[in-house]
C-alpha positions in Angstrom: 82.5 106.9 197.9 84.1 103.8 199.4 86.9 102.1 197.7 84.8 98.9 197.1 82.1 100.9 195.4 84.7 102.7 193.2 86.0 99.2 192.3 82.5 98.0 191.4 82.0 101.1 189.2 85.3 100.5 187.5 84.5 96.8 186.9 81.2 97.8 185.4 82.9 100.3 183.1 85.5 97.8 182.0 83.0 95.0 181.5 80.8 97.4 179.5 83.8 98.2 177.3 84.6 94.5 176.9 81.0 93.8 175.8 81.1 96.7 173.3 84.4 95.3 171.9 83.0 91.8 171.7 80.2 92.7 169.3 82.3 93.7 166.3 84.6 90.7 167.0 81.6 88.4 166.9 80.5 90.0 163.6 84.0 89.7 162.1 84.2 86.0 163.1 80.8 85.5 161.3 82.4 87.1 158.2 85.3 84.7 158.4 82.8 81.8 158.5 80.9 83.3 155.5 84.1 83.6 153.4 85.0 80.0 154.3 81.5 78.8 153.5 81.8 80.2 150.0 84.6 77.7 149.4 82.4 74.8 150.7 79.7 75.7 148.3 82.0 76.2 145.3 81.8 73.8 142.3 84.2 72.9 139.6 83.9 74.8 136.3 83.8 71.3 134.8 80.3 70.9 136.1 79.6 68.9 133.1 81.0 66.2 131.1 83.3 68.5 129.0 82.2 67.0 125.8 82.9 63.5 127.0 80.1 61.9 129.0 82.0 58.7 129.5 82.8 56.9 132.6 83.9 58.6 135.8 82.9 62.1 135.1 81.6 62.7 138.6 84.8 61.5 140.3 86.9 63.6 137.9 84.6 66.5 138.8 85.2 65.9 142.5 89.0 66.2 142.1 88.5 70.0 141.6 86.5 70.3 144.8 88.6 68.6 147.4 89.3 70.9 150.4 92.9 70.7 151.7 93.6 69.8 155.4 94.8 73.4 156.0 91.3 74.7 155.1 89.8 72.2 157.6 92.2 73.4 160.3 91.5 77.0 159.7 87.8 76.4 159.7 88.0 74.5 163.0 90.2 77.2 164.6 87.8 79.9 163.6 85.0 77.8 165.0 86.8 77.5 168.3 87.4 81.2 168.2 83.6 81.7 167.7 82.8 79.4 170.6 85.3 81.3 172.9 83.6 84.6 172.0 80.2 83.1 172.7 81.4 81.7 176.1 82.9 85.1 177.1 79.6 86.8 176.2 77.7 84.1 178.1 79.8 84.9 181.2 79.0 88.6 180.7 75.4 87.6 180.5 74.9 89.2 177.1 71.2 89.6 176.2 69.8 88.9 172.7 69.8 92.6 171.8 73.6 92.8 172.2 73.4 94.6 175.5 74.6 93.2 178.9 73.0 93.3 182.3 73.5 92.4 186.0 70.8 90.5 187.7 69.4 93.7 189.1 69.6 95.3 185.7 72.1 97.9 186.9 74.3 97.5 183.8 72.9 98.0 180.3 74.5 98.6 177.0 72.2 99.2 174.1 73.0 98.5 170.5 71.1 97.5 167.4 70.8 93.8 166.7 72.9 92.4 163.9 71.6 89.9 161.4 73.7 86.8 161.6 75.2 85.1 158.5 75.3 81.3 158.3 78.6 80.0 159.6 80.5 76.8 158.8 79.4 75.1 162.0 75.9 75.6 160.9 76.8 74.1 157.5 78.5 71.1 159.0 76.5 70.2 162.0 73.2 71.2 163.7 73.2 73.6 166.7 73.2 70.9 169.3 76.6 69.7 168.1 78.2 73.0 167.2 80.1 73.3 170.5 83.5 71.7 170.3 83.0 70.0 173.6 80.2 67.9 172.1 82.7 66.2 169.6 83.2 63.1 171.6 83.0 59.3 170.9 81.8 58.5 174.4 78.1 58.8 173.5 78.3 56.6 170.4 76.9 53.1 170.5 79.1 50.2 169.5 78.0 50.2 165.9 78.8 53.8 165.3 82.2 53.4 167.1 83.1 50.6 164.8 81.9 52.6 161.8 84.0 55.6 162.5 86.9 53.3 163.6 87.2 52.3 159.9 88.4 55.8 159.1 91.3 55.3 161.4 92.8 53.1 158.7 93.3 56.0 156.3 96.1 58.6 156.6 95.4 61.6 158.7 93.7 64.4 156.8 92.8 62.2 153.8 89.5 62.7 152.1 87.6 59.4 151.8 84.7 58.7 149.4 81.5 58.0 151.2 80.8 54.9 149.0 84.0 53.2 150.1 82.9 53.5 153.8 79.4 52.3 153.1 80.8 49.2 151.3 83.2 48.5 154.1 80.5 48.7 156.7 78.2 46.4 154.7 81.0 44.0 153.9 81.9 43.5 157.6 78.3 43.3 158.6 78.4 46.4 160.8 75.2 47.5 159.0 72.4 45.4 157.4 71.8 47.4 154.3 72.9 50.3 152.2 70.1 52.4 153.8 71.4 51.6 157.3 74.9 52.5 156.2 73.7 55.9 154.9 71.9 56.5 158.1 75.1 55.8 160.1 77.1 58.1 157.8 74.6 60.9 158.3 74.6 60.5 162.0 78.4 60.8 162.2 78.3 63.8 159.9 75.5 65.5 161.9 77.5 65.1 165.1 80.4 66.8 163.6 82.7 63.8 163.9 83.0 63.6 160.1 83.5 66.8 158.0 82.6 67.2 154.3 85.6 67.3 152.1 83.7 69.1 149.4 80.2 70.1 148.4 78.6 69.9 145.0 76.8 73.1 144.1 73.8 71.2 142.8 73.6 68.6 145.5 73.2 69.0 149.3 74.6 65.5 150.0 78.2 64.9 151.1 80.1 62.5 148.9 83.6 62.8 150.5 84.5 63.2 154.1 87.4 63.6 156.5 87.7 62.8 160.2 87.3 65.9 162.2 90.9 66.8 163.1 90.0 67.6 166.7 88.8 64.0 167.3 91.3 62.1 165.2 93.2 61.0 168.3 90.0 59.9 169.9 89.3 57.7 166.9 92.8 56.2 167.1 92.5 55.6 170.8 89.0 54.1 170.5 90.1 51.8 167.6 93.1 50.6 169.6 91.2 50.1 172.9 88.4 48.2 171.0 90.9 46.0 169.3 89.6 47.3 166.0 92.9 48.5 164.5 96.5 48.9 165.7 98.5 52.0 165.0 102.1 53.0 165.0 103.5 55.9 167.1 102.4 58.5 164.6 98.8 57.3 164.5 99.0 55.5 161.2 97.1 52.2 160.9 99.3 49.1 161.6 98.7 45.6 160.3 98.9 44.0 163.7 98.1 40.3 164.0 96.2 40.9 167.2 93.4 42.5 165.1 91.4 41.0 162.3 92.1 43.8 160.0 95.2 44.1 157.9 96.2 47.4 156.3 98.9 47.2 153.7 101.3 50.1 153.7 104.6 50.9 152.1 106.1 52.1 155.3 109.3 50.6 156.6 108.8 51.8 160.2 105.3 50.4 160.2 106.5 46.9 159.3 109.3 47.0 161.8 106.9 48.0 164.6 104.8 45.0 164.0 107.6 42.5 163.6 107.7 42.5 159.8 111.1 41.7 158.4 112.3 41.6 154.9 112.6 38.2 153.4 114.0 39.1 150.0 113.5 40.9 146.7 112.7 39.2 143.4 114.4 40.0 140.2 111.8 42.6 139.2 112.4 44.6 142.3 109.1 43.6 143.9 109.3 43.4 147.7 108.4 40.2 149.5 107.5 40.2 153.1 106.6 37.6 155.7 105.1 37.9 159.1 106.8 36.9 162.4 104.1 34.8 164.2 103.2 35.8 167.7 103.0 33.4 170.5 99.6 32.2 171.7 97.9 34.1 168.8 94.9 32.0 168.1 93.5 34.6 165.7 96.4 34.4 163.3 95.0 34.4 159.8 91.4 35.1 160.8 91.3 38.3 158.9 87.9 39.9 158.2 89.4 42.8 156.2 92.5 43.3 154.1 92.8 46.9 152.9 95.6 48.3 150.7 96.3 51.8 151.9 99.3 52.6 149.6 101.2 49.4 148.8 102.3 49.2 145.2 103.2 45.5 144.9 100.6 43.4 146.7 101.6 39.7 147.3 100.0 38.6 150.5 102.5 35.7 150.8 102.5 36.2 154.5 98.8 35.3 154.7 98.1 31.8 155.8 95.4 30.8 153.3 94.0 28.2 155.6 90.4 27.1 155.7 90.0 29.6 158.6 91.2 32.5 156.4 89.0 31.4 153.5 86.0 31.3 155.8 86.6 34.6 157.6 87.7 37.0 154.9 84.8 39.4 154.0 86.6 42.5 152.6 89.5 42.6 150.2 90.6 46.0 148.8 93.7 45.3 146.7 93.4 48.2 144.3 93.4 52.0 144.7 90.9 53.7 147.0 92.0 57.3 146.3 90.3 59.1 143.4 91.5 62.6 144.2 95.3 62.4 143.7 97.5 61.1 141.0 96.9 57.4 141.0 99.8 55.3 142.2 100.8 52.1 140.5 99.3 48.9 141.9 100.4 45.4 140.8 100.0 41.9 142.0 103.4 40.5 143.1 104.1 36.8 142.7 101.6 36.2 139.8 98.0 37.3 139.6 96.8 33.7 138.8 97.9 32.3 142.1 96.6 35.2 144.3 93.3 35.4 142.5 92.7 31.7 142.8 93.2 32.0 146.5 91.0 35.0 146.8 88.2 33.3 144.8 88.1 30.5 147.4 86.8 32.9 150.0 83.1 32.1 149.8 82.0 34.7 152.4 83.8 37.6 150.6 81.3 40.4 150.2 83.6 43.2 148.9 86.3 42.8 146.3 88.2 45.7 144.7 90.9 45.4 142.1 90.4 49.1 141.0 93.4 50.3 139.0 95.5 47.1 139.4 97.8 46.6 136.4 98.5 43.5 134.4 95.3 41.6 135.4 94.3 40.2 132.0 91.6 37.8 133.0 89.6 36.6 136.0 89.2 32.9 136.7 85.9 31.1 136.4 86.1 30.3 140.1 84.7 33.8 140.7 81.3 31.9 140.9 82.5 30.7 144.4 81.9 34.2 145.7 78.2 33.6 146.2 78.0 36.3 149.0 79.7 39.0 146.9 77.9 42.3 147.0 80.5 44.7 145.5 82.9 44.0 142.7 85.0 47.0 141.6 87.2 46.4 138.5 87.3 49.9 137.4 90.4 51.1 135.5 91.9 47.6 135.2 93.3 48.6 131.9 94.8 45.2 131.0 91.6 43.3 131.7 90.4 41.8 128.4 87.8 39.3 129.4 85.4 38.5 132.1 84.4 34.9 133.1 81.0 33.7 132.0 80.4 32.6 135.6 80.2 36.2 136.7 76.5 36.1 135.8 75.8 33.7 138.7 76.6 36.3 141.4 73.0 36.8 142.4 73.7 38.9 145.5 75.8 41.4 143.5 74.6 45.0 144.0 77.5 47.0 142.6 79.6 46.1 139.5 82.0 48.6 138.0 83.9 47.7 134.8 84.3 51.2 133.5 87.7 52.2 131.9 88.4 48.5 131.3 89.4 47.8 127.7 87.3 44.6 127.4 87.3 42.8 124.1 83.8 41.6 124.8 81.3 41.1 127.5 80.3 37.6 128.5 77.0 36.3 127.2 75.7 36.4 130.7 76.1 40.2 130.9 75.6 41.1 127.3 72.0 42.0 127.5 69.6 43.4 130.1 67.6 40.2 129.9 70.7 38.3 131.2 71.2 40.8 134.0 67.9 39.7 135.4 69.9 37.0 137.2 71.3 39.8 139.4 68.1 41.1 140.9 69.8 43.1 143.7 71.6 45.5 141.3 71.1 49.1 142.6 73.2 51.1 140.2 73.5 50.4 136.4 75.2 52.1 133.5 74.4 51.1 130.0 76.5 52.1 127.0 76.2 51.4 123.3 79.3 50.3 121.5 82.4 48.2 122.1 84.1 47.9 125.5 80.8 48.4 127.4 77.6 46.8 128.5 75.5 46.9 125.4 71.8 47.4 125.5 69.9 47.6 122.2 66.7 49.6 122.0 64.7 46.4 122.2 66.6 45.5 125.4 65.6 48.6 127.3 62.1 47.2 127.9 63.7 44.8 130.5 64.6 47.8 132.7 61.2 47.8 134.4 62.0 44.3 135.9 64.9 45.6 138.0 63.0 46.2 141.2 66.0 47.3 143.3 67.5 49.6 140.8 67.9 53.2 142.1 70.4 54.8 139.7 70.5 54.3 136.0 72.8 55.9 133.4 72.3 55.4 129.7 75.0 56.5 127.2 74.0 56.4 123.5 76.4 55.8 120.7 76.7 57.9 117.5 73.9 56.1 115.7 71.7 55.5 118.8 68.0 55.7 118.7 65.5 55.9 121.5 62.0 54.6 122.0 59.5 54.9 124.8 60.4 52.8 127.9 59.0 52.2 131.4 61.4 52.6 134.3 61.7 50.6 137.5 59.4 51.8 140.3 62.4 52.1 142.6 64.5 54.3 140.3 65.5 57.6 141.9 68.2 58.9 139.6 68.2 58.9 135.8 71.3 60.1 133.8 70.9 60.4 130.1 74.0 61.1 128.0 74.4 61.8 124.3 70.6 61.6 123.9 69.5 60.9 120.3 65.9 62.1 120.8 64.9 65.8 120.3 62.0 65.6 122.7 62.2 64.1 126.2 58.7 62.8 125.8 59.9 60.5 123.0 61.7 58.4 125.6 60.0 58.8 129.0 56.8 60.3 130.4 55.9 61.3 134.0 53.7 58.2 134.1 56.6 55.9 133.3 59.1 57.5 135.6 57.1 58.5 138.7 59.8 57.6 141.2 62.6 59.6 139.6 63.8 62.5 141.7 67.0 63.4 139.9 67.1 63.9 136.2 70.5 64.5 134.4 70.7 65.1 130.7 74.1 65.8 129.2 75.1 66.0 125.6 73.0 65.1 122.5 70.3 66.4 120.3 67.6 67.3 122.8 65.6 70.4 121.9 62.6 70.2 124.3 62.1 69.2 127.9 59.0 71.2 128.8 55.5 70.9 127.5 52.3 72.7 128.3 50.4 69.4 128.8 52.9 67.6 130.9 53.9 68.0 134.6 57.0 66.3 136.0 55.9 66.7 139.6 58.4 64.1 141.0 61.6 65.8 139.7 63.5 67.6 142.5 66.9 68.0 140.8 67.4 68.8 137.1 70.8 69.1 135.5 71.4 69.8 131.9 74.7 70.3 130.1 76.2 70.6 126.7 72.8 70.7 125.0 73.4 73.3 122.3 70.0 72.8 120.7 67.9 72.9 123.9 65.3 75.7 123.9 63.2 76.3 127.0 62.1 79.5 128.7 62.3 79.6 132.5 58.6 80.2 132.9 57.9 77.0 130.8 60.4 75.1 132.9 58.7 76.2 136.2 55.4 75.1 134.8 56.6 71.7 133.6 58.7 71.0 136.7 56.7 72.6 139.5 58.5 70.9 142.4 62.1 71.2 141.2 64.4 72.4 144.0 67.7 72.6 142.2 68.5 73.3 138.5 71.9 73.3 136.9 72.6 74.7 133.4 76.1 74.0 132.1 77.1 75.1 128.6 73.6 75.3 127.1 73.8 78.3 124.9 70.1 79.0 124.4 69.0 79.0 128.1 69.9 82.6 128.8 66.5 83.2 130.6 67.3 80.7 133.4 68.2 82.7 136.6 71.2 80.6 137.6 74.1 81.9 139.6 77.7 82.2 138.4 78.1 78.5 139.0 75.2 77.8 136.7 72.9 76.7 139.5 69.5 77.8 140.7 68.1 76.8 144.1 64.5 77.3 145.1 64.1 80.0 147.7 67.5 81.6 146.9 67.5 85.1 145.3 70.2 85.2 142.6 71.7 88.6 142.2 72.6 88.4 138.6 74.6 91.2 137.0 73.4 92.8 133.8 74.7 91.4 130.6 77.8 93.5 130.3 78.4 92.9 126.6 74.9 93.3 125.0 73.3 96.6 124.4 70.6 98.2 122.2 70.8 100.9 119.6 68.7 104.0 120.4 67.2 104.8 117.0 65.4 108.2 116.9 64.1 108.3 113.3 60.5 108.4 114.4 58.3 111.2 115.4 56.2 109.7 118.2 58.9 108.2 120.5 58.7 108.5 124.3 60.6 111.3 126.0 64.4 110.6 126.4 64.0 110.4 130.2 61.4 107.6 129.7 63.5 105.8 127.2 66.5 105.8 129.6 64.3 104.5 132.3 63.1 101.8 129.9 66.8 100.8 129.4 67.3 100.6 133.2 64.1 98.7 134.0 65.0 96.1 131.4 68.6 95.8 132.7 70.0 97.1 129.4 73.4 98.5 130.4 74.8 99.5 127.0 73.4 102.0 124.4 74.4 103.2 120.9 73.5 106.8 120.3 73.9 107.7 116.6 74.3 111.5 117.3 74.9 113.6 120.4 71.3 114.4 121.4 71.8 116.6 124.5 68.4 115.7 126.0 69.3 112.1 125.9 72.8 112.7 127.3 71.3 114.6 130.2 68.9 111.8 131.0 71.9 109.3 131.0 73.7 111.1 133.7 74.4 108.9 136.7 72.8 105.8 135.2 76.0 103.9 134.6 74.8 103.0 131.1 77.8 102.6 128.7 77.6 104.6 125.4 78.7 104.4 121.8 78.4 108.0 120.8 78.3 108.8 117.1 79.6 112.2 115.9 76.5 112.6 113.8 76.0 112.7 110.1 78.9 111.7 107.9 78.9 115.2 106.4 80.5 116.5 109.5 83.6 114.4 108.9 85.3 116.8 106.6 85.3 119.7 109.1 86.4 117.4 112.0 89.3 116.1 109.7 90.6 119.5 108.6 90.0 121.6 111.7 91.4 120.6 115.1 89.3 123.4 116.7 86.1 121.8 115.2 87.1 118.5 116.9 87.9 120.2 120.1 84.7 122.1 120.2 82.7 118.9 119.4 84.4 117.1 122.3 83.9 120.1 124.7 80.2 120.4 123.8 79.1 116.7 123.5 81.5 114.8 125.8 83.3 117.0 128.3 80.1 118.8 129.3 78.5 115.4 130.4 81.6 113.9 131.9 82.0 112.0 134.2 78.2 111.5 134.7 77.7 109.9 131.3 79.8 106.7 130.7 80.9 107.1 127.1 82.9 104.1 126.0 83.5 104.8 122.3 83.3 107.7 119.8 82.1 106.5 116.4 83.6 108.7 113.7 81.6 107.9 110.6 78.9 105.3 110.1 79.2 103.0 107.1 81.1 105.5 105.1 81.0 104.5 101.4 84.0 102.5 100.4 86.5 104.5 98.4 87.5 108.1 98.3 84.9 109.2 100.8 86.9 107.3 103.5 89.7 109.8 103.2 88.2 112.0 106.0 87.8 109.2 108.6 91.3 108.8 110.0 92.2 112.6 110.2 88.9 113.1 112.0 89.6 110.2 114.4 93.0 111.6 115.2 91.7 115.1 115.9 88.9 113.7 118.1 91.5 111.5 119.9 93.7 114.5 120.6 90.8 116.6 121.8 89.8 113.8 124.3 93.4 113.5 125.5 93.6 117.3 126.1 90.4 117.2 128.1 91.7 114.3 130.3 89.3 111.9 128.7 91.9 109.6 127.0 90.2 106.5 128.3 87.4 106.9 125.7 88.3 105.0 122.6 87.9 106.4 119.1 86.8 104.2 116.2 84.6 104.1 113.1 81.7 101.9 112.0 82.1 99.7 108.9 79.9 97.1 107.3 80.4 93.9 105.3 80.6 95.8 102.0 84.1 96.9 103.0 85.3 93.3 102.2 86.2 92.2 98.8 86.0 88.5 99.8 84.2 87.0 102.8 83.4 83.4 101.8 84.8 81.2 103.3 85.5 83.5 106.3 89.2 82.7 106.4 89.8 84.5 103.0 88.3 87.7 104.3 90.1 90.7 102.8 89.4 94.4 102.6 88.3 95.8 99.3 91.0 97.2 97.1 89.3 100.6 97.0 89.3 100.7 100.8 92.8 99.4 101.5 94.6 102.8 101.2 92.4 104.1 104.1 91.5 101.1 106.2 95.1 100.0 106.6 96.0 103.3 108.2 92.8 103.2 110.3 93.8 99.7 111.6 97.3 101.0 112.6 95.5 103.8 114.6 93.3 101.2 116.3 96.3 99.1 117.2 98.2 102.1 118.5 95.3 103.3 120.7 94.0 99.8 121.7 90.6 100.6 120.2 88.1 98.2 118.6 86.7 98.2 115.1 83.0 98.9 115.2 81.0 96.9 112.7 77.4 96.6 111.7 76.8 92.9 111.2 73.4 92.0 109.8 72.9 88.3 108.7 69.4 89.3 107.8 70.5 91.6 104.9 72.8 88.8 103.6 69.9 86.4 103.7 67.6 88.9 102.0 70.2 89.7 99.3 70.7 86.0 98.6 66.9 85.5 98.4 67.1 82.3 100.3 68.8 80.5 97.4 72.0 79.5 99.1 71.6 80.7 102.6 69.2 78.8 104.8 67.1 80.8 107.2 68.1 78.4 110.0 71.8 79.4 109.3 70.8 83.1 109.7 68.6 82.6 112.8 71.2 80.5 114.8 68.9 77.4 114.6 70.9 75.2 112.3 71.4 71.8 114.1 74.7 71.1 112.6 77.8 72.7 110.9 76.9 74.5 107.7 80.3 75.8 106.7 83.6 74.1 107.5 86.5 76.4 106.9 89.7 74.5 107.6 89.7 73.9 111.4 86.8 76.4 111.9 83.2 75.1 111.8 80.3 77.6 111.4 76.8 76.8 112.5 75.5 80.3 112.0 76.0 83.2 109.6 76.7 85.8 112.2 79.9 84.1 113.3 81.0 83.7 109.7 80.5 87.4 109.0 82.4 88.5 112.1 85.3 86.1 111.4 85.6 87.3 107.8 86.2 90.8 109.3 88.7 89.3 111.7 90.5 87.6 108.9 90.7 90.9 107.0 92.0 92.7 110.1 94.8 90.0 110.4 95.8 90.6 106.8 96.1 94.3 107.6 98.3 93.6 110.6 95.4 94.1 113.1 95.7 90.7 114.7 95.0 92.2 118.2 92.2 94.5 117.1 88.9 93.3 118.6 85.5 93.8 117.0 82.5 95.4 118.6 79.2 94.7 116.8 77.6 98.1 116.7 74.4 96.9 115.0 72.6 93.5 114.5 68.9 92.9 114.1 66.0 91.2 112.3 62.8 92.9 111.2 59.4 91.8 112.6 57.5 92.8 109.6 57.3 94.6 106.2 60.3 92.7 104.7 61.2 89.2 103.4 61.0 86.7 106.3 60.3 89.6 108.6 58.0 88.1 111.2 57.7 88.5 115.0 58.7 84.9 115.6 61.8 85.1 113.4 62.8 88.4 115.1 62.3 87.0 118.6 64.3 83.9 117.7 67.2 85.9 116.3 67.5 88.3 119.2 67.2 85.6 121.9 69.7 83.4 120.2 72.1 86.3 119.5 72.1 87.3 123.1 72.8 83.8 124.4 75.5 83.2 121.7 77.8 86.3 121.7 79.2 85.5 125.1 81.0 82.5 123.6 82.9 84.4 121.0 83.3 83.1 117.4 85.3 80.1 116.1 88.2 82.4 115.2 88.0 84.1 118.7 86.6 81.3 120.8 85.7 82.3 124.3 86.2 86.0 123.7 82.9 87.8 124.5 81.7 89.8 121.6 80.2 93.2 122.6 77.1 93.5 120.6 74.3 96.1 120.2 70.9 95.0 119.0 69.1 97.1 116.4 67.0 98.7 117.6 65.1 99.9 120.6 62.1 101.1 118.6 60.7 100.8 115.1 61.7 103.6 112.8 59.4 105.1 110.2 60.8 102.9 107.4 62.1 99.9 109.4 60.4 97.5 111.8 63.4 96.3 113.8 62.2 97.5 117.2 62.3 95.6 120.5 59.7 97.9 122.0 56.6 99.7 120.7 56.5 103.5 121.0 54.2 103.0 124.0 57.1 101.0 125.6 55.4 97.6 125.2 57.9 94.8 125.1 57.5 93.0 121.7 59.8 90.0 122.3 60.1 89.4 126.0 63.9 89.3 125.8 65.9 88.8 129.0 69.0 91.0 129.2 70.5 89.4 132.3 
């Protein structure tokens, strides 16, 4: 064979090896993208209003979601790596199946195709712009170049809120309307020139962005060449007089670079600066935009407030623009009265922000001169006490924010919705009841329908608020209801009165019902509910009432356990949520019935219903065999209490019991706890419990099964006092025994098993002092206030009484496992199918929150029981395996 042919063969071999190597590399890069994408989709555990649905909850929520510049750089580097791999495979002429070929088909390397995961470039931009070489400003028209040029004013890597950019573009006339501004923003985003700084799990839209680091220099160069902005050597925006945009920065080097020199310092330490005028600079003072980037003391003495300046100025951002870092102090230097009077002469001003500026106590009446003003942002001006009455004459105003301002009163012109009709262009409105906020009485809400341009409406009710039926504007797209006083959504709005609303947020309040068989909210696409402790709604009912909903968020709504939301509390249409089984709720396998299904069928019933925990009262070997390999966790009882004496006095008896009932099924059966004794009568009969527990524990340790915890099952009768819960104490007859048992539990880090039955307490009381709502978790308000602990249900009170008794017995760190809790569906007082269903569903949704005394500590709980027994109808299933209550265990 000639040397050239040998070389070709060798080349083919090497290229084949390269192709084979590239395939796993490509897959690994995809995995990198997937891992990074999880961060993009993540949302802040605050998700809700954290009990305070006041102003600014979304911006505070956003602070937890900001992605650092390092993340952006890593993402882009991995994207470049992915593109390099693709280019190399392209050169090798890789076919879609993962093989490679020459034109004549002489080379071929077969492999199975690999399913691709979504990558960050797919998340950020469409395929046509995924190649890094497409990230260029050359193809942009003049309008888009100027729009992205605005971002050059902000420090490199900073996240900028979308709304700020839209307002800037509108203010300068770069776009004609808010819709056009949004279109430009989306275009820059889709091209990959802007990157999202964070994503909200419930929302596909981007609310914060950064300039793509790979084209940051292009933005700087384009802004400089277009005369849009000037920059210093490090690429920071410079307030050059040759441009019509002035960026205020606390940067000594920046000022020196543009001919700024220090004129002096006043007695309060505030810096004063003046500009050195350039020769032949006809545009001096003709500023369109003045933007404060990070200056703390804003004086603007250098500005020549001539008639030219007054006519030209359209955007003035004096206050803070950052919402995602610790706010810096901003103050007007040289007296706010003088500066504001000058500002309010600028009749063409469209955008004015004093956000977060300190020591501004009042605005002059001359604000009425700003007849073109579209945006007025006064948020967090904490010293602002009054607003001028002339503010009501600003008819072009679309955005007004006075949240976090401690206003003594609102001017008459803004005090009611009927007065706001003088501002017909308002697009976003938040109404609050009470002092310091725009007040809208119930009779005022009828005026809402007249705001034809309103797209976003938030209503926050006060403590004594009431709600009556209203009609909403036909243009309204987002409705945010906070601290709702109504119990049924239909008491306030109906589909016919809110046909344009696509986003419905309900946070806090008394709401109990959102779904109805007779009503269909076909227009709602996004539904968010939070902090609604009384809301009851099955998922099937929600799907029926909201048939076109695309995204649902459930945050801290205890009774919505059936909603198939992910670990962020979000459900998205078309996505399959892999939800783990409820790891702390199980069911007791009662066997006191003659016609029960075979153990193998029962175990399969547990598995098919996602029940991952079982209490088995005695070691039935047929059941234990069926449990092998299922992963179901077990509380295993030693059997009848009569066996305790032999287990206590004979170590061999305990060893044989462990060998026969535990060791023989290990490790296939996941035994968590051994219950030595069940509700042993208080007093002398308890003397066998601790010795038996110790012998069983020693036998487990000898068998290498020391991870299995040994405990005993008690009931409420072991307490001498239990009301209020904080005085819980063990009965005097039990103390000689229980005190030693608690010491054993502390030493072995084992829980105390307790049968907690609010039903029996309710039955014993006869309904005289205990309301059934208190026993069924349906009480709307606190029933028992015990010092700092508030109890809304009897179950918590009973558990916390046991915790209080444990603490008095030096068992502060002993946790409780509820080994039984149930409600009969018949044959006893208040024993109905509806009551049983209500109790079980509410119990499941509640125990994950802990109790007032152990708030946030999940309470492992076992429902009583799987089937009806001959004498008790507590079963969740019939003996034919029919589900009696339709309870979701995941």
